[in-house]
C-alpha positions, 0 to 999 in steps of 0.5 A, spaced: 601 386 752 602 389 744 607 393 742 607 400 744 607 406 739 609 413 741 603 419 740 603 426 741 597 430 741 592 435 744 585 433 747 580 437 750 579 439 757 574 434 758 578 428 755 584 430 760 579 429 766 576 423 763 583 420 763 585 422 769 579 419 773 580 413 769 588 413 771 586 414 779 580 409 779 585 403 776 591 406 779 595 407 773 602 410 772 599 416 767 594 418 762 597 414 757 595 408 760 588 410 762 587 411 754 590 404 754 585 402 759 579 406 756 581 403 749 581 396 752 574 397 755 570 400 749 575 399 743 571 392 742 565 396 739 569 399 734 575 394 732 575 386 734 581 385 738 587 380 736 586 373 737 592 371 741 597 365 738 596 361 745 588 361 744 589 359 736 594 353 738 588 351 744 583 350 739 587 346 734 589 341 739 582 340 741 579 339 734 585 334 733 583 331 740 576 331 738 578 328 731 583 322 733 577 320 738 571 320 734 574 321 727 569 325 722 563 322 724 557 326 722 552 327 728 544 325 726 539 330 727 536 325 733 543 325 736 543 333 736 536 334 739 538 329 745 545 332 746 541 339 746 536 338 751 541 334 756 538 327 756 
């Protein structure tokens, strides 16, 4: 979970009801948590999520293992076709 920011704002009645339903549906503590859940569910349509440092480390380690095992060898078009066809 990222850092929290305190926000105080007014919302329309409909928005409040939607957040109340989200709160109840997911068993959340309050409407602030419901707003977080709503953003988690639909936020990617507007803002790309941050990549966790752990995922970046795993990708780098995987690349390093691959390079250690295979070096910087290039794949021929024939090899790529064979790989893609599952032969």
